[in-house]
C-alpha positions, 0 to 999 in steps of 0.5 A: 321631630328634632331634639336638642341637647344644651351644655355649657362651655368655657374656652380662652383666647389671646386674641378675642372673644370671638376666637375664644367663641370659634374655639370652644366650637371647634373643641366640641365639634371634635366630639359633638355633631350637628352643632346648632348654635351657641349664646355668648353668655359671659365674656371676661378679659384677664389683664397684665399690665394694663393690657388685655391678655386673655379673653374668656368666654362661658357660651351656651353651646346647642347641638340635635341629638338622635334618639333614634339610634340605640 
């Protein structure tokens, strides 16, 4: 049986919402192992001079934790 933990993460990108989500996963994977899924909870954007200049996401990131280690 596995145990999964869920955390909330916010990230941004100047390219796209998809890139913002990938940036969050890439950054989180530096310290978390066994990331299983992400759920994009919210998407927002910053607009400057009638153009989107920054994409922002809030997501739930789930990862497996090992309860056998002490």
